[in-house]
Every structure is written in C-alpha cells, then in structure tokens.
C-alpha positions in Angstrom: 52.5 55.1 5.4 53.4 55.7 9.0 55.2 53.2 11.2 52.0 53.1 13.4 49.9 52.1 10.4 52.4 49.4 9.4 52.5 48.1 13.0 48.7 48.1 13.1 48.4 46.2 9.9 51.0 43.6 10.9 49.4 43.2 14.4 46.0 42.7 12.8 47.5 40.1 10.5 49.0 38.2 13.4 45.6 38.2 15.2 43.9 37.1 12.1 46.3 34.2 11.6 45.9 33.2 15.3 42.2 33.0 14.7 42.6 31.0 11.5 45.0 28.6 13.3 42.3 28.1 16.0 39.8 27.1 13.2 42.3 24.6 11.8 42.9 23.2 15.3 39.2 22.8 15.8 38.9 21.0 12.5 41.8 18.6 13.2 40.4 17.8 16.6 37.0 16.9 15.1 38.3 15.0 12.0 36.8 11.8 13.3 33.6 13.2 14.7 30.7 11.7 12.6 28.8 14.4 10.7 31.2 17.2 11.6 31.4 19.8 8.8 34.8 21.5 8.4 34.8 25.1 9.6 36.3 27.9 7.4 37.7 31.2 8.7 36.7 34.3 6.8 38.5 37.6 6.4 38.1 40.8 4.5 40.5 43.5 3.4 40.4 46.9 5.3 40.8 50.0 3.3 40.7 53.7 4.2 40.4 56.2 1.4 41.4 53.5 -1.1 44.6 52.7 0.9 44.9 49.1 2.3 44.9 49.0 6.0 45.3 45.3 6.7 42.7 42.6 7.3 39.6 42.1 9.4 38.7 38.7 10.8 35.2 37.6 9.8 32.9 35.0 11.3 33.8 31.3 10.9 31.4 29.5 8.5 30.7 25.8 7.7 31.5 23.9 4.6 27.9 23.0 3.5 26.0 21.2 0.8 22.4 21.5 1.8 21.0 19.2 -0.9 23.5 16.4 -0.1 22.9 16.8 3.6 19.2 16.5 3.1 19.6 13.4 1.0 22.0 11.8 3.5 19.5 12.4 6.4 16.6 10.9 4.4 18.8 7.9 3.7 19.7 7.6 7.4 16.0 7.6 8.2 15.4 4.8 5.7 18.2 2.7 7.1 17.1 3.2 10.7 13.5 2.3 9.8 14.6 -0.9 8.0 16.9 -1.9 10.8 14.0 -1.6 13.3 11.8 -3.7 11.0 14.5 -6.3 10.5 15.0 -6.8 14.2 11.3 -7.3 14.8 10.8 -9.7 11.9 13.9 -11.7 12.6 12.6 -12.3 16.1 9.5 -13.8 14.5 11.5 -15.9 12.1 13.0 -17.7 15.1 9.5 -18.9 16.2 7.9 -19.5 12.8 10.0 -22.6 12.2 11.7 -23.7 9.0 9.3 -25.0 6.3 9.8 -28.8 5.9 11.7 -29.2 9.1 8.8 -30.3 11.2 8.5 -27.3 13.4 6.6 -24.9 11.1 2.8 -24.5 10.9 2.5 -26.4 7.6 4.6 -29.3 8.9 2.6 -29.6 12.1 -0.6 -29.6 10.1 0.9 -32.3 7.9 1.8 -34.3 11.0 -1.8 -34.1 12.1 -2.9 -35.3 8.6 -0.4 -38.2 8.9 -1.8 -39.2 12.3 -5.3 -39.4 10.7 -3.9 -41.4 7.8 -2.4 -43.9 10.3 -5.7 -44.0 12.2 -7.6 -44.8 9.0 -5.8 -48.1 8.8 -6.6 -49.0 12.4 -9.6 -47.0 13.6 -9.9 -49.0 16.9 -6.3 -48.5 17.9 -6.4 -46.3 21.1 -2.7 -45.4 20.7 -3.4 -44.1 17.2 -6.4 -42.2 18.5 -4.4 -40.5 21.3 -1.7 -39.7 18.7 -4.2 -37.7 16.7 -5.2 -35.8 19.8 -1.5 -35.2 20.6 -0.7 -33.9 17.1 -3.7 -31.6 17.4 -2.4 -30.3 20.7 1.1 -29.7 19.2 -0.5 -27.7 16.4 -2.5 -25.5 18.8 0.7 -24.9 20.9 2.5 -23.7 17.8 -0.4 -21.4 16.9 -0.2 -20.0 20.5 3.5 -19.5 20.2 3.1 -17.5 17.0 0.3 -15.5 18.4 2.2 -14.7 21.5 5.3 -13.7 19.4 3.2 -11.2 17.4 1.8 -9.8 20.7 5.3 -9.5 22.2 6.7 -7.8 19.2 3.8 -5.4 19.1 4.2 -4.6 22.8 7.9 -4.0 22.1 7.1 -1.7 19.2 4.8 0.3 21.5 7.4 0.5 24.2 10.1 1.5 21.8 7.8 4.1 20.3 7.1 5.7 23.6 10.9 6.0 24.3 11.6 7.3 20.8 8.9 10.0 21.0 10.5 11.2 24.2 13.9 11.2 22.6 12.5 13.1 19.6 11.2 15.8 22.0 14.5 16.1 23.7 16.3 16.5 20.4 13.8 19.0 19.1 14.3 21.0 22.3 18.0 20.9 21.9 17.7 22.2 18.4 15.5 25.0 19.7 18.0 26.0 22.4 20.8 26.0 19.8 18.5 28.1 17.5 18.2 30.8 20.2 22.0 31.0 20.7 22.8 31.0 17.0 20.3 33.8 16.4 21.6 35.9 19.2 25.3 35.5 18.1 24.4 36.2 14.4 22.7 39.4 15.5 25.9 40.4 17.3 28.1 39.5 14.3 29.8 36.6 16.0 30.7 33.2 14.6 28.1 30.5 15.0 29.9 27.7 13.2 30.5 25.6 16.3 26.9 25.9 17.3 25.7 25.1 13.8 27.8 21.9 13.9 26.2 20.9 17.2 22.7 21.7 15.7 23.5 19.6 12.6 24.5 16.7 14.9 21.1 17.0 16.7 19.3 17.0 13.4 21.2 13.9 12.4 20.1 12.2 15.6 16.5 13.2 14.9 16.9 11.7 11.4 17.4 8.3 12.9 14.0 8.7 14.6 12.0 10.4 11.8 12.4 11.4 8.2 12.6 15.2 8.6 13.6 18.2 6.5 14.9 21.5 7.7 14.9 25.1 6.6 17.2 27.8 8.0 16.1 31.4 7.8 18.3 34.5 7.4 18.3 35.0 11.2 19.8 31.6 11.7 16.6 30.1 13.0 16.0 26.5 11.8 12.5 25.0 11.2 12.1 21.3 11.4 9.3 19.5 9.5 8.3 16.0 8.6 8.3 15.3 4.9 4.5 15.5 5.0 4.8 19.1 6.0 4.1 18.8 9.7 6.0 21.5 11.6 7.7 20.0 14.7 8.0 22.0 17.9 11.5 23.2 18.9 10.7 26.0 21.4 10.4 25.3 25.1 7.0 26.9 25.2 5.6 24.7 22.5 3.6 21.5 23.4 5.8 18.5 22.6 4.8 15.3 20.8 2.8 13.2 23.2 1.8 9.5 23.3 -0.6 7.9 25.8 -0.4 4.5 27.4 -2.6 1.6 26.2 -3.0 -0.4 23.1 -1.8 1.4 19.9 -2.4 5.0 21.2 -1.9 7.8 18.7 0.9 10.3 18.8 -0.6 13.8 19.2 0.6 17.3 18.7 -1.4 20.2 20.1 -4.2 17.8 20.7 -4.3 16.5 17.1 -3.5 12.9 16.2 -0.4 13.2 13.9 0.5 9.5 13.9 0.0 9.2 10.2 2.4 12.1 9.5 5.3 10.5 11.4 7.1 8.4 8.8 10.5 7.0 8.3 13.2 6.3 11.0 12.6 4.2 14.1 9.4 6.0 14.9 7.8 5.4 11.5 8.9 1.8 11.5 7.5 1.1 14.9 4.2 2.7 14.1 4.0 0.5 10.9 4.9 -2.6 12.9 2.5 -1.8 15.7 -0.5 -0.7 13.6 -0.2 -2.6 10.3 2.4 -5.4 9.9 1.9 -7.2 13.2 -1.9 -6.9 13.4 -2.0 -8.2 9.9 0.0 -11.3 10.9 -2.2 -11.8 13.9 -5.3 -11.5 11.7 -4.0 -14.0 9.2 -3.3 -16.5 12.0 -6.8 -15.8 13.5 -8.3 -16.6 10.1 -6.3 -19.8 9.8 -7.4 -20.9 13.3 -11.0 -20.2 12.6 -10.9 -21.9 9.2 -9.1 -24.9 10.8 -11.7 -25.3 13.5 -14.7 -24.7 11.2 -13.6 -27.2 8.6 -13.1 -30.0 11.1 -16.4 -29.2 12.8 -18.1 -29.0 9.4 -17.3 -32.6 8.8 -18.6 -33.8 12.2 -15.6 -33.5 14.5 -15.3 -30.5 16.8 -11.6 -30.9 17.4 -10.6 -27.3 18.0 -12.5 -24.8 20.1 -12.0 -21.7 22.2 -11.8 -21.9 26.0 -15.6 -22.1 26.3 -15.7 -25.2 24.1 -17.2 -23.3 21.2 -16.0 -22.3 17.7 -16.3 -18.5 17.4 -17.9 -17.2 14.2 -18.2 -13.8 12.7 -21.1 -11.6 13.4 -19.6 -9.1 10.9 -18.9 -6.8 9.5 -16.0 -6.6 9.8 -15.2 -10.1 8.5 -13.4 -11.3 11.7 -15.7 -9.8 14.3 -16.4 -12.5 16.8 -13.0 -14.2 16.5 -10.3 -11.5 16.6 -7.6 -13.1 18.8 -8.9 -16.6 18.4 -5.3 -17.9 17.6 -4.3 -17.0 21.2 -6.9 -19.2 22.8 -7.6 -22.0 20.3 -7.3 -25.4 22.0 -8.1 -29.1 21.5 -11.8 -29.7 22.5 -11.7 -30.9 26.1 -14.4 -33.5 25.3 -12.0 -35.0 22.7 -9.1 -34.9 25.0 -11.1 -36.8 27.6 -12.3 -39.3 25.0 -9.9 -39.7 22.2 -12.2 -42.2 20.4 -14.2 -39.2 19.3 -11.6 -38.6 16.6 -12.9 -41.9 15.1 -16.6 -41.6 15.9 -17.3 -37.9 15.6 -18.8 -35.3 18.0 -22.0 -34.3 16.2 -24.2 -35.0 13.2 -24.0 -33.0 10.0 -27.1 -32.2 8.0 -26.4 -32.5 4.3 -26.1 -29.3 2.3 -25.7 -29.2 -1.4 -23.5 -26.1 -1.0 -21.7 -27.5 2.0 -20.7 -30.7 3.6 -22.6 -33.9 3.0 -24.7 -35.6 5.7 -22.9 -37.4 8.5 -24.1 -39.4 11.5 -21.6 -40.1 14.3 -20.7 -43.7 15.2 -23.0 -44.5 18.1 -21.8 -46.0 21.4 -21.1 -49.7 20.8 -20.9 -49.1 17.0 -18.3 -50.7 14.7 -14.8 -50.5 16.1 -13.6 -50.1 12.5 -15.8 -47.1 11.8 -13.8 -44.9 9.4 -16.3 -42.6 7.8 -15.3 -39.6 9.8 -11.6 -40.2 9.3 -12.1 -40.3 5.6 -14.1 -37.1 5.7 -11.4 -35.4 7.6 -8.6 -36.5 5.2 -10.6 -35.9 2.0 -12.5 -32.8 2.9 -11.5 -31.0 6.1 -7.9 -31.1 4.9 -8.8 -30.7 1.2 -9.9 -28.0 -1.2 -13.5 -29.3 -1.4 -16.1 -29.5 1.3 -17.6 -32.5 -0.5 -17.0 -33.9 -4.0 -17.4 -31.2 -6.5 -18.2 -28.4 -3.9 -15.3 -26.0 -3.2 -14.5 -25.1 0.4 -15.8 -21.6 1.5 -12.9 -19.2 0.9 -11.2 -17.9 4.0 -11.1 -14.1 4.5 -8.0 -12.4 3.2 -9.5 -8.8 3.1 -11.4 -6.8 5.6 -9.3 -8.3 8.4 -8.7 -7.2 11.9 -10.9 -5.5 14.5 -11.7 -2.6 12.2 -11.7 -4.6 8.9 -8.9 -2.4 7.5 -6.2 -5.1 7.1 -5.4 -7.3 4.1 -3.3 -10.4 3.6 -0.9 -10.2 0.7 -2.0 -13.6 -0.7 -5.2 -15.0 -2.3 -7.7 -17.1 -0.4 -6.1 -20.6 -0.2 -8.5 -23.6 -0.8 -6.8 -26.2 1.3 -5.6 -25.8 4.9 -2.0 -26.9 3.9 -2.0 -24.2 1.3 -3.2 -21.6 3.8 -0.5 -22.6 6.3 2.2 -22.3 3.5 0.9 -19.0 2.3 0.7 -17.5 5.8 4.2 -18.5 6.9 5.7 -18.0 3.4 4.5 -14.4 3.1 5.6 -13.5 6.5 9.1 -15.1 6.0 9.2 -13.3 2.6 8.5 -9.9 4.4 11.6 -10.6 6.6 13.7 -11.5 3.7 12.6 -8.5 1.7 13.5 -6.2 4.6 16.9 -7.7 5.0 17.7 -7.5 1.3 16.4 -3.9 1.1 18.4 -3.0 4.2 21.6 -4.2 2.6 20.9 -2.1 -0.5 20.0 1.0 1.4 22.9 0.7 3.8 25.3 0.6 0.8 23.6 3.8 -0.5 23.9 5.4 2.9 27.6 4.5 3.0 28.1 6.1 -0.4 26.2 9.3 0.5 28.0 9.6 3.8 31.4 9.2 2.2 30.5 11.8 -0.5 29.2 14.3 2.1 32.4 13.7 4.2 34.5 14.3 1.1 32.8 17.5 0.3 32.2 19.1 3.7 34.3 17.0 6.1 37.8 17.7 7.4 40.5 17.1 4.8 43.7 16.5 6.8 45.9 17.3 3.8 44.2 20.6 3.3 44.4 21.4 7.0 48.1 20.6 7.2 48.8 22.7 4.1 46.8 25.6 5.7 48.9 25.2 8.9 52.1 25.6 6.9 50.8 28.6 4.9 49.6 30.3 8.1 52.9 29.6 9.9 54.7 31.3 7.1 52.3 34.2 7.1 52.6 34.4 10.9 56.4 34.5 10.6 56.3 37.3 8.0 53.9 39.4 10.1 55.8 38.8 13.3 59.0 39.9 11.5 57.3 43.1 10.3 56.2 43.8 13.9 59.8 43.1 15.1 61.3 45.4 12.5 58.8 48.2 13.2 59.5 47.9 16.9 63.2 48.2 16.3 62.7 51.2 14.1 60.6 52.8 16.8 63.3 52.2 19.4 65.9 53.7 17.1 63.7 56.7 16.4 63.0 57.2 20.1 66.7 56.8 20.8 67.6 59.4 18.2 65.0 61.9 19.4 66.1 61.4 23.0 69.7 61.9 22.1 
C-alpha cells in the first residue's frame, strides 16, 4: 500500500472521529433537554478491490423506540387532559361548599326546613316569618353562585379551547416545515438527526393538546393523525383547524365538523367540559330548581319563581324545554318578600288531586294568626318524598336533560328535595375526586414511561464519556499515523532531492 493511501486512510479516520466527537458533544449538551433522543454517528468501511481503504462517515441517526414513544405520548395526552379537568372541577369544589358545614346546597335547604319548623311552633311570629324568607333567599343565592360557576368554567373551557386550537395549528405547521427540510436533506444523503429531534419535540408538544399518533415514511415525511384516524394538516397550503366564536362552536377541518374526533389532551378535555360535563351540572341544577319551585307551589306556596314571577314548566320534549337556565334566575317570589306572612297563609288554593297534592285553601285576610296548615304541608310534603299521604312525589328528570335532551345525570331520581341536593352535590364532588385520583395514578404511569424512554433512547453520560475516551485514543493513533507518513514523505523527498 502506498504512503498516499495510508495518509488518505488516516486522514479520513481523523475526519470521521471529529464528526463522531461532534455527535457526542451534541448529546452531552442536550442531556437535560426533555424528550431529546441520543444521536448516534454511523460509518462504513471503504474497500477498493477487496482492499480496505479506510472509513466513510455516514449520516447521524437517532436512538429510537417507536412503540415506547407512542405509548409515552398517549400517556402525556391522558395526563394533560386530566390536569385540565382537575383544574376546572376544583374551581367548582370551592363554590359547592362542604356537606354538613352549612354552606352547601343540602345544608341551606336544611336551614330553610328548620326555619319552617320554628315557624310551625309560632305561626304568627313576624320575625320567624321573615327568617323563612331570608333562608329562601340564601338558598337561591347559593343556586345562583353554582350556576354562575358552571357558566364561568364553561366560558373558560371555550376560551382555552380557542387558544389550544391555535397552538395546535402552529405546532402542526412547525412539524410540516421540519418535514420539508428532513425530506430534502435525506434526499441529499445528509444527516437529519437534529431536525428529527426538533420534530419529535414538536410532536410531544402536540401530544399535550391532543392524543395523536404519527407515521414516518421512507422519504422522512411524517403524517400526524388523531387516534380516530383523522389526518391533521401539516403543510402550509392546507386549511388549518378552525373554531368560531359563540357558544360551544364546533372545531372544523376543511369545512367539516371534527369536534368529536379530537380527543385526549387539553383540547379533548376542554371539549368534554364545555359540551358534556358542565352542561350536565347546569341541567342537574336547573332540574333541582324547577323541582324545588314546583313542589312548594304544589302545596299552596309559590315561594320560588323566575324574574317574571312565574314558575317555568316544560313544554317538552326535551324534558327541560321551558326551564333551561332556570337556576341562574330563580328568586324568592317578590309577593312573598313584600308580605312574609304568606309563608304562613299561602299564596294560592290547591284543588285536590288523588294523584297529586290534597286540596288546600289559603288562610284568608283576618284569619287565624295561628294558622299552620300550609306550614305542615311544606314540612311533610314539599320537603318530603310524598306529595300527600301514600302518593309519591313526581320524579324529577334525570335523563333527557339539557337544551337538546342529550344529557343524563349519573344518579337516579331522588324522591325528597334533600336527597336531590345531596345526590347533585355528591356526584359532582365525586367527579372531582375521581379525576384527582386518576390523575395521580396516570402521572405515576407517565413518570415510569418517561424514565424508561429516557433510559432506552436518552443520553447516557457514562456511555458518552466512554465514547470520548475511545475516540480520543483513536484520534491519537490516526494523528500519529499522519505524522509518521508526513515524516516519511519528507525523508523521501529529501533523499530524492539529494
């Protein structure tokens, strides 16, 4: 082998080692970068006519585990979605009150019941009459507070969703731009590892917004899809995801509503909160409010009304048509507020019905100051499970709820108002607790998966340091060969010249 060949081989080795040291340096610099996959330099032996001619530096590639990456991203979407739900539901926890502490719906209804019980023993006591009206007002204020909290959280979900759709579009566009560069560099035989790491980071960001899966073709192009199979746009010329303003607008793609195909992550969670969870809570509270007003009125006391002084009723279907949103406007009847003695005397007569309430005649003006018939009816029947002795109360609606009749409460139809209040608050509080518990579990799984992925594809500092030592030794050997060959060349030239 000629000296020129030896020098060429050694020089090529030095260049290859410098390239590999650059890869090690890149890995070490990104050892703490979340989601960074270690890069690995490649090389291949050069031969001519079966004779070794050194080494050729190949493109840098990533350490990958496609199955584990996909699992980790799905878990990230799950955790992000649960975190979004937890934030919304814990905000509701703070206004629902603590059962048994006097500030929850059930306790406030119990306080109203207690005020009527006190009034039963002294029906002519004006202070006791006013106390009943005050307790009723406190109850309606609590209902308003809950209703407003649902509306606020729903508006927040909508606002967040708008921002998240915009962020998803930006991230998809970034992935598309990286796709174009990766494809061009692959076609030219150049390394794309750095760009692939950037693209993976973008996909990880997207996974916090949506549960997505990816597919990389032989050209290096990456397709991004939802788990339902919806292909998401990554090219600049493609129409992005769009969402209009208004109440619960759909997310569209190419003019088609794809809201139902966007699941997981922050986007999926906010869609679920906006379109299902929070409207269901509101529908449950509307049903409680309508049941409360109707049962009191059914016994002869119109204590609760809407702002017009009426009790809205259903003109269904759906079941709640006519009183959707009643919880936001329920109030103490202005006539009762102006004349608290009506909580003793009653506001209207009731015609007896074998399947409903028994007959009732209000206490007339100048009637007995100790009139207690109405108060007993309120305590025994309006608050109880029966509309009269032996006749069960009409069951409140727990299915077919909401403006479209598509929502359903997760509990059966409670017979008594107190049971209804307990079921409503209890089920909503349980939702929050379940999400918190599930988030803890899923976060632990995410931590485990992330650690495993990092272990398999991340930067191993011990390995990198060992590589540095090996490369330094190899560099020294090749540099020594180059030095020796140069010395021999100089000696040869000197001899020829002499």
